[in-house]
ZAFIRO-163934 format. One record per residue (C-alpha): residue number from 0; residue in one letter; x, y, z. Coordinates in Angstrom, 1 decimal. Example, Ala and Ser with C-alpha at 12.3 -4.5 7.8 and 13.67 -1.06 7.14 Angstrom:
BEGIN
+-----+--------+--------+--------+--------+
| num | residu |     c1 |     c2 |     c3 |
+-----+--------+--------+--------+--------+
|   0 |      A |   12.3 |   -4.5 |    7.8 |
|   1 |      S |   13.7 |   -1.1 |    7.1 |
+-----+--------+--------+--------+--------+
***
This chain:
BEGIN
+-----+--------+--------+--------+--------+
| num | residu |     c1 |     c2 |     c3 |
+-----+--------+--------+--------+--------+
|   0 |      M |   -0.1 |    0.0 |   -0.1 |
|   1 |      T |    2.0 |    2.9 |   -1.2 |
|   2 |      T |    0.9 |    6.7 |   -2.1 |
|   3 |      D |    0.3 |    5.4 |   -5.6 |
|   4 |      L |   -2.4 |    3.0 |   -4.4 |
|   5 |      I |   -4.8 |    5.9 |   -3.3 |
|   6 |      R |   -4.1 |    8.1 |   -5.9 |
|   7 |      T |   -7.9 |    7.2 |   -7.4 |
|   8 |      K |   -9.1 |    9.6 |   -4.7 |
|   9 |      P |   -6.5 |   12.7 |   -4.9 |
|  10 |      N |   -8.6 |   14.9 |   -2.6 |
|  11 |      T |   -9.0 |   12.2 |    0.3 |
|  12 |      D |   -6.9 |   13.2 |    3.5 |
|  13 |      L |   -6.6 |   12.3 |    7.1 |
|  14 |      S |   -9.8 |   14.5 |    7.9 |
|  15 |      T |  -11.9 |   12.4 |    5.5 |
|  16 |      I |  -11.0 |    9.2 |    7.0 |
|  17 |      S |  -11.6 |   10.5 |   10.5 |
|  18 |      A |  -15.0 |   12.0 |    9.5 |
|  19 |      I |  -16.5 |    8.7 |    8.4 |
|  20 |      Q |  -19.2 |    7.6 |   10.8 |
|  21 |      D |  -19.4 |    4.0 |   11.7 |
|  22 |      S |  -18.3 |    1.5 |   14.4 |
|  23 |      Y |  -14.6 |    2.1 |   13.6 |
|  24 |      T |  -14.9 |    6.0 |   14.0 |
|  25 |      N |  -13.4 |    6.2 |   17.6 |
|  26 |      A |  -10.8 |    3.5 |   16.7 |
|  27 |      V |   -9.2 |    5.2 |   13.8 |
|  28 |      K |   -8.7 |    8.6 |   15.7 |
|  29 |      P |   -5.6 |    7.5 |   17.4 |
|  30 |      F |   -4.1 |    6.5 |   13.9 |
|  31 |      V |   -5.1 |   10.1 |   12.6 |
|  32 |      T |   -3.4 |   11.8 |   15.7 |
|  33 |      W |   -0.2 |    9.6 |   15.1 |
|  34 |      C |    0.1 |   10.5 |   11.5 |
|  35 |      T |   -0.3 |   14.0 |   12.4 |
|  36 |      E |    2.1 |   14.1 |   15.2 |
|  37 |      T |    4.5 |   12.1 |   13.0 |
|  38 |      G |    4.1 |   13.9 |    9.8 |
|  39 |      N |    2.9 |   10.7 |    7.9 |
|  40 |      G |    0.6 |   10.2 |    5.1 |
|  41 |      I |   -1.4 |    7.1 |    4.5 |
|  42 |      T |    1.4 |    4.7 |    3.2 |
|  43 |      E |    2.4 |    1.1 |    3.6 |
|  44 |      E |    5.4 |    2.4 |    5.7 |
|  45 |      S |    3.4 |    4.5 |    7.9 |
|  46 |      V |    0.7 |    1.9 |    8.6 |
|  47 |      K |    3.5 |   -0.6 |    9.4 |
|  48 |      A |    5.1 |    1.8 |   11.7 |
|  49 |      Y |    1.7 |    2.5 |   13.5 |
|  50 |      F |    1.2 |   -1.1 |   14.1 |
|  51 |      V |    4.7 |   -1.7 |   15.5 |
|  52 |      D |    4.0 |    1.3 |   17.8 |
|  53 |      L |    0.7 |   -0.5 |   18.8 |
|  54 |      N |    2.3 |   -3.6 |   19.7 |
|  55 |      S |    4.9 |   -1.9 |   21.9 |
|  56 |      S |    2.2 |    0.0 |   23.8 |
|  57 |      D |    0.8 |   -1.0 |   27.0 |
|  58 |      L |   -2.8 |   -1.3 |   25.3 |
|  59 |      A |   -4.7 |   -4.7 |   25.8 |
|  60 |      A |   -4.3 |   -7.0 |   22.8 |
|  61 |      N |   -8.0 |   -6.7 |   22.0 |
|  62 |      T |   -7.8 |   -2.9 |   21.7 |
|  63 |      V |   -4.9 |   -3.2 |   19.5 |
|  64 |      L |   -6.7 |   -5.6 |   17.4 |
|  65 |      I |   -9.7 |   -3.1 |   17.1 |
|  66 |      R |   -7.5 |   -0.2 |   16.1 |
|  67 |      R |   -5.6 |   -2.4 |   13.6 |
|  68 |      A |   -9.0 |   -3.3 |   12.1 |
|  69 |      A |  -10.1 |    0.3 |   11.9 |
|  70 |      V |   -7.1 |    1.5 |   10.0 |
|  71 |      K |   -7.6 |   -1.5 |    7.6 |
|  72 |      K |  -11.1 |   -0.7 |    6.9 |
|  73 |      R |  -10.5 |    3.0 |    6.2 |
|  74 |      C |   -7.7 |    2.1 |    3.7 |
|  75 |      R |  -10.0 |   -0.3 |    1.9 |
|  76 |      Q |  -12.5 |    2.5 |    1.9 |
|  77 |      L |  -10.0 |    4.7 |    0.3 |
|  78 |      M |   -9.4 |    2.2 |   -2.3 |
|  79 |      I |  -13.2 |    1.4 |   -3.1 |
|  80 |      D |  -13.0 |    2.8 |   -6.7 |
|  81 |      A |   -9.3 |    1.4 |   -7.4 |
|  82 |      P |   -8.9 |   -1.6 |  -10.0 |
|  83 |      I |   -9.4 |   -5.0 |   -8.5 |
|  84 |      D |   -5.8 |   -6.0 |   -8.8 |
|  85 |      E |   -4.8 |   -2.8 |   -6.7 |
|  86 |      Q |   -7.5 |   -3.8 |   -4.0 |
|  87 |      M |   -6.1 |   -7.4 |   -3.9 |
|  88 |      K |   -2.6 |   -6.1 |   -3.7 |
|  89 |      L |   -3.9 |   -4.1 |   -0.6 |
|  90 |      D |   -5.2 |   -7.3 |    1.0 |
|  91 |      R |   -1.9 |   -9.1 |    0.3 |
|  92 |      V |    0.0 |   -6.2 |    2.1 |
|  93 |      F |   -2.3 |   -6.4 |    5.2 |
|  94 |      A |   -2.0 |  -10.2 |    5.3 |
|  95 |      N |    1.8 |  -10.0 |    5.4 |
|  96 |      L |    1.6 |   -7.2 |    8.0 |
|  97 |      D |   -0.7 |   -9.4 |   10.2 |
|  98 |      A |    1.4 |  -12.6 |    9.9 |
|  99 |      Y |    5.1 |  -11.5 |   10.0 |
| 100 |      G |    7.6 |   -9.3 |   11.7 |
| 101 |      P |    7.2 |   -6.7 |   14.4 |
| 102 |      A |    4.1 |   -5.4 |   13.0 |
| 103 |      R |    2.2 |   -8.7 |   13.1 |
| 104 |      S |   -1.1 |   -9.0 |   15.0 |
| 105 |      P |   -1.1 |   -9.9 |   18.7 |
| 106 |      K |   -2.3 |  -13.2 |   19.9 |
| 107 |      V |   -5.5 |  -13.2 |   22.2 |
| 108 |      N |   -5.2 |  -16.5 |   24.0 |
| 109 |      D |   -7.8 |  -16.1 |   26.8 |
| 110 |      T |  -10.4 |  -13.3 |   27.2 |
| 111 |      S |  -12.0 |  -14.8 |   30.4 |
| 112 |      I |  -11.9 |  -13.2 |   33.6 |
| 113 |      H |  -10.2 |  -15.5 |   36.3 |
| 114 |      S |  -10.3 |  -15.3 |   40.2 |
| 115 |      D |   -7.0 |  -13.3 |   40.1 |
| 116 |      K |   -8.9 |  -10.4 |   38.1 |
| 117 |      I |  -11.4 |   -9.8 |   40.6 |
| 118 |      L |  -11.6 |   -8.4 |   44.3 |
| 119 |      S |  -12.6 |  -10.0 |   47.4 |
| 120 |      Y |  -15.1 |   -8.6 |   49.9 |
| 121 |      S |  -12.2 |   -7.8 |   52.3 |
| 122 |      E |  -10.3 |   -6.0 |   49.4 |
| 123 |      L |  -13.4 |   -3.9 |   48.3 |
| 124 |      E |  -13.8 |   -3.0 |   52.2 |
| 125 |      R |   -9.9 |   -1.8 |   52.3 |
| 126 |      L |  -10.3 |    0.2 |   49.1 |
| 127 |      T |  -13.3 |    2.0 |   50.1 |
| 128 |      A |  -11.7 |    2.7 |   53.8 |
| 129 |      A |   -8.5 |    4.3 |   52.2 |
| 130 |      A |  -10.5 |    6.3 |   49.7 |
| 131 |      T |  -11.8 |    9.8 |   50.0 |
| 132 |      Q |  -15.6 |    9.9 |   50.4 |
| 133 |      P |  -16.6 |   10.6 |   46.7 |
| 134 |      I |  -14.3 |    7.8 |   45.3 |
| 135 |      A |  -15.5 |    5.5 |   48.2 |
| 136 |      L |  -19.0 |    6.2 |   46.9 |
| 137 |      C |  -18.0 |    5.5 |   43.5 |
| 138 |      I |  -16.5 |    2.3 |   44.4 |
| 139 |      R |  -19.4 |    1.2 |   46.3 |
| 140 |      F |  -21.7 |    2.0 |   43.4 |
| 141 |      L |  -19.9 |    0.2 |   40.7 |
| 142 |      S |  -19.3 |   -2.8 |   42.8 |
| 143 |      A |  -22.9 |   -3.0 |   43.8 |
| 144 |      T |  -24.4 |   -2.3 |   40.2 |
| 145 |      G |  -21.7 |   -3.8 |   37.7 |
| 146 |      C |  -22.0 |   -0.3 |   35.8 |
| 147 |      R |  -19.3 |    0.7 |   33.4 |
| 148 |      I |  -17.7 |    3.6 |   34.7 |
| 149 |      S |  -18.8 |    5.8 |   31.6 |
| 150 |      E |  -22.3 |    4.5 |   32.3 |
| 151 |      A |  -22.4 |    5.4 |   36.1 |
| 152 |      M |  -21.0 |    8.8 |   35.5 |
| 153 |      Q |  -23.8 |    9.8 |   33.1 |
| 154 |      I |  -26.8 |    8.7 |   35.2 |
| 155 |      K |  -29.4 |   11.5 |   35.5 |
| 156 |      I |  -31.7 |   12.2 |   38.4 |
| 157 |      G |  -34.6 |   12.2 |   36.0 |
| 158 |      H |  -34.0 |    8.4 |   35.2 |
| 159 |      V |  -34.3 |    7.3 |   38.6 |
| 160 |      E |  -37.4 |    5.7 |   40.3 |
| 161 |      K |  -37.2 |    5.3 |   43.9 |
| 162 |      G |  -38.9 |    2.9 |   46.0 |
| 163 |      A |  -39.2 |    1.9 |   49.7 |
| 164 |      E |  -36.1 |   -0.2 |   49.6 |
| 165 |      R |  -34.7 |   -0.2 |   46.2 |
| 166 |      V |  -34.0 |    2.2 |   43.5 |
| 167 |      K |  -34.3 |    1.5 |   39.8 |
| 168 |      I |  -32.2 |    3.3 |   37.4 |
| 169 |      T |  -32.5 |    3.5 |   33.7 |
| 170 |      I |  -29.1 |    3.8 |   32.1 |
| 171 |      T |  -28.0 |    3.8 |   28.3 |
| 172 |      G |  -24.8 |    1.8 |   27.8 |
| 173 |      K |  -22.7 |    0.7 |   24.8 |
| 174 |      Y |  -24.7 |    0.1 |   21.5 |
| 175 |      H |  -27.2 |    2.6 |   22.6 |
| 176 |      K |  -28.8 |   -0.4 |   24.8 |
| 177 |      V |  -31.2 |    0.7 |   27.5 |
| 178 |      R |  -31.7 |   -1.3 |   30.6 |
| 179 |      N |  -32.3 |   -0.8 |   34.3 |
| 180 |      I |  -30.0 |   -1.3 |   37.3 |
| 181 |      I |  -31.1 |   -1.9 |   41.0 |
| 182 |      V |  -29.4 |    0.1 |   43.7 |
| 183 |      P |  -30.2 |   -0.2 |   47.6 |
| 184 |      V |  -31.9 |    3.0 |   48.8 |
| 185 |      A |  -29.4 |    3.4 |   51.5 |
| 186 |      L |  -26.4 |    3.6 |   49.0 |
| 187 |      Y |  -28.5 |    5.8 |   46.7 |
| 188 |      D |  -29.2 |    8.2 |   49.4 |
| 189 |      A |  -25.8 |    8.4 |   50.4 |
| 190 |      V |  -24.5 |    9.4 |   46.9 |
| 191 |      R |  -27.3 |   12.1 |   46.7 |
| 192 |      A |  -26.4 |   13.6 |   50.0 |
| 193 |      H |  -22.7 |   14.0 |   49.2 |
| 194 |      F |  -22.8 |   14.9 |   45.5 |
| 195 |      R |  -26.3 |   16.9 |   45.6 |
| 196 |      G |  -26.5 |   16.9 |   41.8 |
| 197 |      E |  -29.3 |   18.6 |   40.0 |
| 198 |      L |  -28.9 |   17.0 |   36.6 |
| 199 |      Y |  -26.5 |   14.0 |   37.2 |
| 200 |      L |  -26.2 |   11.6 |   40.0 |
| 201 |      F |  -22.5 |   12.1 |   40.2 |
| 202 |      E |  -22.3 |   15.9 |   39.6 |
| 203 |      T |  -19.5 |   18.1 |   40.2 |
| 204 |      K |  -20.0 |   21.6 |   42.0 |
| 205 |      G |  -19.9 |   23.1 |   38.4 |
| 206 |      G |  -22.9 |   21.2 |   37.4 |
| 207 |      K |  -21.0 |   18.6 |   35.1 |
| 208 |      P |  -20.9 |   14.8 |   35.5 |
| 209 |      L |  -17.9 |   13.6 |   37.3 |
| 210 |      Q |  -15.2 |   12.7 |   34.9 |
| 211 |      A |  -14.9 |    8.8 |   34.3 |
| 212 |      T |  -11.3 |    9.1 |   33.7 |
| 213 |      Y |  -10.6 |   10.7 |   37.1 |
| 214 |      V |  -12.6 |    8.3 |   38.9 |
| 215 |      S |  -10.7 |    5.4 |   37.0 |
| 216 |      G |   -7.3 |    6.9 |   37.9 |
| 217 |      R |   -8.1 |    7.2 |   41.6 |
| 218 |      I |   -9.2 |    3.7 |   41.8 |
| 219 |      A |   -6.2 |    2.7 |   40.0 |
| 220 |      A |   -4.0 |    4.5 |   42.3 |
| 221 |      L |   -5.7 |    2.9 |   45.2 |
| 222 |      G |   -5.2 |   -0.5 |   43.8 |
| 223 |      R |   -1.4 |    0.2 |   43.7 |
| 224 |      S |   -1.1 |    1.7 |   47.0 |
| 225 |      V |   -3.6 |   -0.3 |   49.3 |
| 226 |      L |   -3.6 |   -3.7 |   47.4 |
| 227 |      D |   -0.6 |   -3.7 |   45.6 |
| 228 |      R |   -2.5 |   -4.8 |   42.4 |
| 229 |      K |   -3.2 |   -3.5 |   39.1 |
| 230 |      I |   -6.8 |   -2.8 |   38.8 |
| 231 |      S |   -9.2 |   -0.3 |   37.1 |
| 232 |      A |  -12.8 |    0.8 |   37.5 |
| 233 |      H |  -13.7 |   -2.1 |   35.1 |
| 234 |      T |  -12.2 |   -4.6 |   37.9 |
| 235 |      L |  -15.5 |   -3.7 |   39.9 |
| 236 |      R |  -17.8 |   -4.6 |   37.2 |
| 237 |      H |  -15.9 |   -8.0 |   36.7 |
| 238 |      T |  -16.2 |   -8.5 |   40.4 |
| 239 |      F |  -19.9 |   -8.0 |   40.3 |
| 240 |      A |  -20.5 |  -10.3 |   37.5 |
| 241 |      T |  -18.3 |  -13.2 |   38.8 |
| 242 |      L |  -19.9 |  -12.8 |   42.4 |
| 243 |      M |  -23.4 |  -12.9 |   40.7 |
| 244 |      L |  -22.5 |  -16.1 |   38.9 |
| 245 |      R |  -21.3 |  -17.7 |   42.0 |
| 246 |      R |  -24.6 |  -17.0 |   43.8 |
| 247 |      G |  -26.4 |  -18.9 |   41.0 |
| 248 |      C |  -27.4 |  -16.1 |   38.5 |
| 249 |      M |  -28.3 |  -17.4 |   35.0 |
| 250 |      I |  -25.8 |  -16.4 |   32.3 |
| 251 |      D |  -28.3 |  -15.0 |   30.0 |
| 252 |      A |  -30.1 |  -12.9 |   32.8 |
| 253 |      L |  -26.5 |  -11.6 |   33.7 |
| 254 |      S |  -25.9 |  -10.7 |   30.4 |
| 255 |      R |  -28.9 |   -8.8 |   29.8 |
| 256 |      Y |  -28.3 |   -6.8 |   33.2 |
| 257 |      L |  -24.7 |   -6.0 |   32.2 |
| 258 |      G |  -25.8 |   -4.8 |   28.9 |
| 259 |      H |  -23.6 |   -7.0 |   26.8 |
| 260 |      A |  -24.2 |   -7.3 |   22.9 |
| 261 |      S |  -24.5 |  -11.0 |   23.2 |
| 262 |      V |  -24.5 |  -14.0 |   25.7 |
| 263 |      S |  -21.5 |  -15.4 |   24.1 |
| 264 |      I |  -19.6 |  -12.2 |   25.3 |
| 265 |      T |  -20.7 |  -12.9 |   28.9 |
| 266 |      L |  -19.8 |  -16.8 |   28.6 |
| 267 |      D |  -16.4 |  -16.0 |   27.2 |
| 268 |      L |  -15.6 |  -13.6 |   30.0 |
| 269 |      Y |  -17.1 |  -15.2 |   33.0 |
| 270 |      A |  -18.3 |  -18.8 |   32.5 |
| 271 |      H |  -14.7 |  -20.5 |   33.0 |
| 272 |      N |  -15.9 |  -22.5 |   35.8 |
| 273 |      E |  -12.7 |  -22.7 |   38.1 |
| 274 |      L |  -12.5 |  -25.2 |   40.8 |
| 275 |      S |  -10.3 |  -24.5 |   43.9 |
| 276 |      D |   -8.3 |  -27.5 |   45.3 |
| 277 |      D |  -10.7 |  -27.6 |   48.3 |
| 278 |      E |  -13.7 |  -27.9 |   46.2 |
| 279 |      L |  -12.2 |  -30.4 |   43.9 |
| 280 |      F |  -11.1 |  -32.5 |   46.8 |
| 281 |      E |  -14.7 |  -32.4 |   48.3 |
| 282 |      F |  -16.2 |  -33.4 |   45.1 |
| 283 |      I |  -13.7 |  -36.3 |   44.4 |
| 284 |      S |  -14.3 |  -37.5 |   48.1 |
| 285 |      E |  -18.1 |  -37.6 |   47.5 |
| 286 |      L |  -17.4 |  -39.8 |   44.5 |
| 287 |      V |  -15.2 |  -42.4 |   46.2 |
+-----+--------+--------+--------+--------+
***
């Protein structure tokens, strides 16, 4: 894929590919930024260099794969009017980049969330005890609801239905999927008493929603200082889901509650059925 390969659309530039609206719109933006900062155009060499940079980053393998796919799709869109032999050459270039050398695709061996990726009740208590009040409330809310951090910070007061013991909150998650979550009244009242939001549940004094990146950063810092572990706000979602399954929650019901696009995603993440040594020994003892 050289500059010659995209001469069929001479007016196409980086702003054009970043303006296309589809599922890869956000995933291609880092490539546009990278090209701008490095002074590169859209060539085989620049795509290869970008892929190498992605592989050397701290990004998760799935994130790297999504960003690679976004770049490849945009390049194919630029070539949509090119002769078929040039489009085939582009596909061969991508196939070689995926398979060989430092730019090759990362391997994703296991997407499941195992026990070392979730928190125990005692670890949750230690986190909240060490956190400031607003972050402690965020930790309690996220671990009690399984919300994504971005979903929680966008909750609006007008989407809340308060009962005697529980509060039902309507949220809009990924893929614009609308669902309801349930919160104990005591936790909801504690959040309201501290943040006193007029529009958002987690609202700053300036009337804006609390920044998800700020909350995530504080949780990560607490994980390092208090637990000596690498965690994130999403760890609390994983913890909620895993504990719900351990309590006997049906996988399809959990999938809908979490707002996953399909049950297969929930299965891949959480249905790994690990047995502890004690559980395994107890099971074998019953058999013999």
